N, C-alpha and C positions, 0 to 999 in steps of 0.2 A: 460405559466403556471409554468414552472420551476422557473421563477423569482418570481411569486406570492407566491408559496409555500415555497420558500427558500429565502425570501427577506433579512433576517439577514446576509446572506453570500455574498450579492452583494451590497456593499456600493457605492454610487456615480453614480447610474444609473438615470441620469436626462432624461427628455423627448427627448432631442436631442441625447443623447448617446443611448437611446433605439431605436430610429429611425435608427441610424447608424447600430446598431447591427442587427436589423430586416432586413435591406436592404442587408447587406453583408452576413447575414445568409442564404439568398435565394440561394446563390451559392452552399452552402453545402447541403441544402435541395434538390435542383434539382439533385445534384450528387447522393445522396442516393436514390432518387426516380428512377433515371435512372438505377442504379445498381440493385435495387430490382425487377424492371419490365422489365429487358432486354430480358429475355426469352419470356415473354408475348408479348412484342412488336414484336419480331422476328416472332412469329407464327401468331399474329393478322394481321400484315401488309403484310405478305408474299403474293406475287401475286397468284391469283387463278390458279388452284383449290387448296383450302385450307383445308376445312373440309368436310369429306364425310358424316357426320351425325350430327343431332341435339345433340346427346350425347357427341360427341367430342367438340362441342361448349360449352356445360355445364362444361366439364372437364377444359377447358381453363379458364372459368369464376371462377370456384371454386379455381383454382390455383391463380388467381389474388387476390381473397378475402383472402385466407389463407396467402399468402406472405405479403400483406400489413397490414393485421390484426396483424400478428405476430410482424412485425416491430413496429407497434404502441404500442403494449403491452410492448415491450422493452422500448419504449420512456416514457410511463407513469410510468413504474416501476422505471425509473431513477429519476422521480420527487420526489419519496420517498427515493430512495437510495442515492441521492446526498449528504445529510448531513453526510453520513458515508463514502463517497468516495471522495468528494470534486472535482470531475471531471466527465465528461461523461464516462459512462461505456465503456470498450473496450472488445476485444475478450476474455479477462481474465474472463469476466462474464459467457461466455459459458462454460469455464472450471469449474467454480464454480458450475454451474447448473448440470454438468455431474458428479460431485464428489459424490460418494456413501453416501447417508444419508443427506448431507448438505441441499440440496434444499427441500427435502420432510419434514425434521424435522422443518425447519424454515418457510415453507409456511403458516401453520395455524396462526402463530403469526403475520406475515405480512398482511395476509388477514384481520385479526381482527383489526389491527392498522390502516390499510389504505383501509378500505372497500369501501370508496368513489372512490378511484382510480380503484379498481376492477370493481365497477359499471360503471364508465366512460368507461372502456375498453369494457364491454359488450354492452353498448349503441352505442359505435363507430362501433363495428362489425355489429350490427343490421343495423345501418344507412348505413354503407358501402355496405352491401348486398342489401339493399333496393334501393339505388341509382344506383348501378351497374346493378341490374335487370331492373330498369326503363329505363336506358340508352340503355341497350341491346335490349329491346323491341322496342324502338324508332329507334335505328340504328342497326339492326340485322347484324350479320357477313356475312350472305349470301345475299349480295347486288347484284344489277344488274351488270353484267359483264362489266368491263371497258376495254378500249383498252389496248393491251399489253404494248405499250410504256408508256402510262399514269400510269399504275400500277407499272412499273419498276421505273419510275421517282419519283413517290410518295414514294415508298419503300426506294429508295436511299436517298432522301431528309430527310425522317423521321429518318432513321438510322443515318445519319450524325448529325442531331440535337441531337439525343439521345446520340451519342458518345461524342459530345462536352459537353453536360450536365454531362455525366458520368465522364469525365476528369476534369470538373470544369472550362472549358475554352479552348482556343486554345494555351495556353502556352506550352513550351517544356516539363516541368515536371508536371504530373497529380497533382490535388489538394490533399493535405494531411492535417492531423490534425495540423501540425506546421504552416500551412498557416494562421491559425486563429490568430497567435501571432502578426501579423502586422496590425491587424484590430482594436483591442481594448486592453485595459490594461489586464494584466494576470488574475486577478480574475474575469474578465467578459468573458473569453474564453468559458466556458460551455454554455453561452447564445448564442454565435455565432454558435456553433456546434450543432448537433443533435445526438442522441444515435445510430440509425442505421448506420449513416456515420462513427461514431467512431468505432463501432464493425467491419464493413466491412473493414475499412482501417487498422485494426490491426489483421486481420485474417492471419494465417500462421506465421511461425517463421521469425522474423525480425533480421537480423544480424547487428552488429555494423559496422560502417565505420571507418577504421583506420585514424588517424590524425597525423600530423607531424608539431608541432609548433616549435620544437627545436630538438637538437640531443637527441637520446634515453638516452645517458649517462647523459646529463644535466637534463632531466626530472626525471630520476631515482634518481639523486643526491638530487633534491629538495624534492621529495616525500619519497624516502627511503623505499621501500616495503620489503627489506631484513633486518630483525631485528635480533640482537643477544645481549643478556645482559650478560656481563662477570663481574667477580670480586665479585660475590655473591655465597654463598653456596646454593644449591638447598634444599628447605625445602618441604617435601612431605605432605603439608596440603591438607585436603579435600576441595573441592570447590562446592558450591551450588549456582547456578544462578537462581533467582526467577524472572520470567517475569510476570508482573502484567497487566492484560487486561485493556486497555483504561485508565490507571492510570495517567492522565495528571498532570503536575506540578501544575497546577491551583488549584487542589483539596487538595494540601498538604500545610504544614506550610511554605515552601519556595516559594509558589506561590504568596504570597503577598495579598491574599484574605482570605475569611473564609476557614478554613481547615475542611475536613470531614474524616481525617485519624489520629485519636489520637495516635494509637499504632505506626504507621509508623513515626509520628513526634517524639515520644519518642525514637524510635530506632535511628533516625538520630542524636540524642544528644550524642550517643556513637559510632558514625561511621565517616567515611570520606565521606563527601557529595560534589558532583559536583553541584555547584550552577548554572552553565550555560551549562546544558546538553540538547542535542537535539536528537530526533529520526532521523533515516535516511529514513523514509518513513511514509506513512499514514496507512498501513495495516499490519496485523499480518504476512502475507506471505512475507512481506518485512522486518519486524522487526526480525524475527527468524534467517534468514541468517546473518543479520548484527550483532546480538548479539552473536551467537555461532560460526560464521565463519568469522566475520569481513568483510562481503561483502555487500556493499550498492547496492540496486536495482536501477539502473540509466537508465532503459528503460521503455517502456510503460507497460510491464508486469514484475512481480516479477522475480528475478534471478532464482528461482526454476522452473518456468514454461517457461523460455526463452530458446532459442536455446542453451544457455550455461549452462543450469541446470544440465547437466550430467558431467560438467567439474570436474576434480579432485580438491578438495579444501583443505585448511588448516582450521582445526576446533579445538576447545578446547578439546573435548573428544578424537579426533584422535591424536592430538599432545601429550596429556598427557598419552595416551595409551602406548607410547614408554617409559614412566617413570614408568610403572607398575600400572597405574590407571584403575579401573573398572568404568563403567559409565551407566547412565540410564536417560531417558527423561520421564517426567510425565505430562500428559495433560488429564484432565477429559472428554474431548470431545469424541464423537463417533470415533472409530478407522477409520482412513482414512480421517478424516475431514481436509480440507485445505492441504492435502498431507503432513502433518507434519511427519507421519511415514516414508514416502519416503525420505524426507530430512534427517531424523535422521539416516537412513541407509547410506546415502552419507556422513554424518558427522561422521560416525563410532561410534555412540552410541551402547553400548553392548545390551541395552534393551530399549524397548518402552512400556510404561504402560499407557493405556487409559481406556476408559469406559469398554471395554471387560475384561481387567485384574482386574479392580475394582470389577466387578462381583456382583453388588447389585443394581438392577433397582429400589429399593425402594428410592434411593437417586438421581434418575434421575430428572433433573429440567424441563423436558418436552420440552426443546428446544435444547440446546447445548450439555449438558452432565451432569456430576455429580456436585452437589453443591460444592463450594469451601471448606467449612469447613470440611466435611467428607473426601473429596479427599486429602486435605493437610495432614490430619491425616493418611490416607492410605500411602501417600508418605513417611512420617517419618518411619512408620513400615517397608515399603518395602526396604527403604535404609538400615535400621538396619539389616534386615533379608537376603537381597540378595546381597548387594554390600560389597566387601572387601575394607579395607582402604589401600592406599589412594583411594578416589573415586571422580568422577565428576558427579554431578546431575543437570539436568535442570528441572525446575518446571514452568509450565505455568498455571495461573488461568484462569477462564472463566466467573464467575458469573456477572462481571461488564460489560458484553456485552449486546447489545440490544437483547431481550426486557427488560433487567434490572430487572429481577425478583429475589426475595429472598425467602428463605423457609418461609412457613406460620407462623411458630412459632416465627419468628423474625420481623414480621410486626409491625411497630411503634417503634422498638427498636433503630433505627439509624436515624440521622437527615435527613430530607427531605427539599425540597425547590423548587426553580424555575425550576431546571432541574431534570428530572425523574431518572437520573443516580446516584444522590447523595446517595440515600438509598443503592443501590447495592455497591457503593464504600465503604460505611460504613461497609457493610456486609463482603466484601473482606478484609478490614482492620481488622475486628474482627477475621476472619478466619486466617489471618496472625498472629495475637496475639496468637491464639490457637496453630498454627504450632510451633512457637518459644517456647511456654511453653512446648510442648511435646518434641521438639528437644533438649531443654536444659537438659532433663533428660537422654539423650543418651550419651554413652561414647565418641562418635566421635565429639560432639558439640564443645568442647573447642579447638579442632584442625581443625577448619573449617573456611574458608573464605566464607562469604555470599555476593553475589552481587544482589542488587535489582534494577530493572529497568522496565519501562513500555514498552510494545511492540510498542505502538504509542499513540498519544493523543486521547482523546474522541472526537467523532463527535459533542458533545454538549458542549457549552461554554456559560457562562454568562458574559463574559468580552470581550471587543472589541479587545484587544491585542491578547488574546488566540484564537481569531477567525480569525486572519490574518495569512499571510504566515509564519512569524517568530514564533509567539506564538503557532501556531498549531502544531509545532514540539517540543515544550518545554516539556521535561519529567524529572522526578527525576532519579538520578543515585547515588546509595549508596553502599559503601564498608564497611562491618561490619565483624570484626573478634573478637569474645568474648575473645579469648586467647591472643590478641595482643592490648595492651592499647596504642601503638604508632599510631595505625590507627584511628586517630581522627581528627576533624577539617573540613576544607573545601578546595576544589579546585575551584578557582574562574575563571579559564580560560575556553575557549570553549572546551567542550567535546562532544562526540557523541557515539552512540551505537557501531560503529566499533572500538572504542578505548578499548572496554572491553577485547577483546582477548589479545592484547599486554600488557594491564595493569595487567591482571591476571598472565600471564607468567612472567612478570617483578617482580611482588610481590613474586611469588614462587621462583624466581631465576632460571628459566629454562635456561640451559646453551647452548643449541644448536641453530643454526640459524633457522629462520622460516619466513614465508611470512605473511605480514599484510598491509592492506591499511591504517589502523588507527595508532595511536601513544599511547604510554603508558602515562597515566595521571601522573605518577611519574617522568617523564623526563621533564626537563625545557628547554632543548636545541633543541626541535623539534617544528615545526610550529603547531599552534592550529587552527583548522578550522572545519567546518561542511559542509556536502554535501547532497543534496536531489534532487529528480527529480519529477517535477509536471507540468501537463498541457503542455507537450512538450518541456520544457526547464529545465535546471539545476539551482538549487539554491545553491549558494556558500557563506558561511559566514567566514570572516577572519578579524582580527583586529576589527575595528569599522564598517566595511562595510558588508552589505547584498546585494548580487549581483544576478541578474538573467541573465542567458546565454541562448540566443536563436540562433539556427543554428551556434553555435561556436563564437558568438559575444555578447558583453554585450548589453542587451536591457534595463536594469534598474539598478541603484545603489542607495542604501539608507544608511543613517547613522543609524545604529541599536540602538544607544543610544539616539540620539536627535530626531529620527524619527521612533519610533518602529512600527507605523501604516502604514509605507510605503506611505506617502502622497507626499513627495517631491523627485522626481527623480533627482539625482545629476549628471547624466550622461553627460549633456552638459559641465559641469565644469571640467571634468576629462579627462586626456589624457590616452587612453588605452596603449600606448607604454611605459609609465612610471608607470603604475599601478601595484604595487607589487602583490596584491591579485590576479589579473587577470593572472599574470605569473604563480603563484602557481596553479590556477584552470586549466590552459591549460596543465601544466605539469601533473597534476593529471589525467585529461581526456585522455591525450596521453598514460600514463602508464596503466590506467584502460582498455581502449579499446585494447591495445596491449596484456595485460595479459589475457583478456577474449577471444579474438580471437584466441590466440595461446595456450589456455588451460595451462596457466603458473601461476596458483594461488597457487603454492606450491614450496618448496625447498627440493630437495632430501636430506635425512639424511644420 
């Protein structure tokens, strides 16, 4: 069903490929079933005497129905959630459901948009209860007493088979998500896996394993996480980083297709534009740490919810605080959503302003928070009234998020088309225009650097390239300084979200050493690359190569210029021992794991 409902995301699934996927997927299905029903089987098969009453029997059956029905509801929910997640949901989903307000606020919109899946869930539960009741009546728990030896043998054999199913076989290491990588091509992995298995296998905090491909000194020399820009006088300009929700490069003038962002396009004509810029993740929870702290999320869960989420970090507001900057983060969502407020505290923002601080429910969109246009106007006023110069402000829009609603008064004002997101992109672009109109009248405007970037790409795309692994990370990145006419033109090398932190500090002439995984876009003597994590493996782009790394080894290599759709794996023709990009990737991964494990994401001032 996942394939049927999301066929556009799974190219090349021929009948033979599908049969292979279904066959190998049984191993993951059996493992999930065994894990979910382990307690039930222990009690059901335990040698007599087992249950003292008929009520106890019913409790056991209710347990069976509740556990399996819950697992199936997560499975069908993923059929709808997949276009926004691009993978099977993990334990991160449970954290999202537990966050205050997020689940309750969004549930009505999802039930309305995917009512047929909700109906399917109800029908499944009814069918499961009916079949379970029928089977229990035909094969009651209170059976004729068997011989003691036969009961024990049956119990041991059943538990052995269940244990093998749970582990996914008799191999030394239990079955895991990464095992799916060797079965089919990367974009088909979600078809092999199932959602309960993915959630179960990502429960609990997972620590990184240290790696050692080369000496630590050699790895650090290649990556260079210690940055210091000398020879420039520090200029205390204000900095405003605007994060645009789901603002894919595809929707703008630099996307090569029809643009839905007329104001953003006009702003780029007076800015420094990164034409080959990529996000470091698929989700807002991954984009925010990358943009404001230069940290890519390279595990199954975002950095903020990982075991390393409480690590001391280097952030833009925290670093600039030492130079006398005040700071604030603005997001119109319900306070606490996606734990942005928690991250902001770790990143040393002085102030967090959300839906509560806006304090006008008349502008609530009914789903996520405050409409972009009024909230961006609020941000301008709050900056002028509460922050002293120089200041650092982070602003995150939200209206171009599913369910892509816009205020009623603007219905029909913005271009629509094949994708339902187009109109909300147009509304956010309009809100951005109004923001700059208001900001331009403030005294701080001319002395401000504006950085505009998307948090991640939209889950919706009308183009095959932007629906594949490379294109699904392509986002705009723009540096605009109204008082600096030299900041114009384009940067045509690879750039990414984690480059924003060192680039801003380089532009300002920050004189002290600091930590950064990324590199300044203004430096020509540093390697240009991008890194992401998806479906259990790393994606590394450098020079003309787009590489997938699985279990520490290259699993696929593509020429990103000649083969942007990843159709021709070049791996058999390339020697890993002499592959420069692989050496950089390994150095990066070695440094990344070491810094994370040892909580060394900062440099003492």
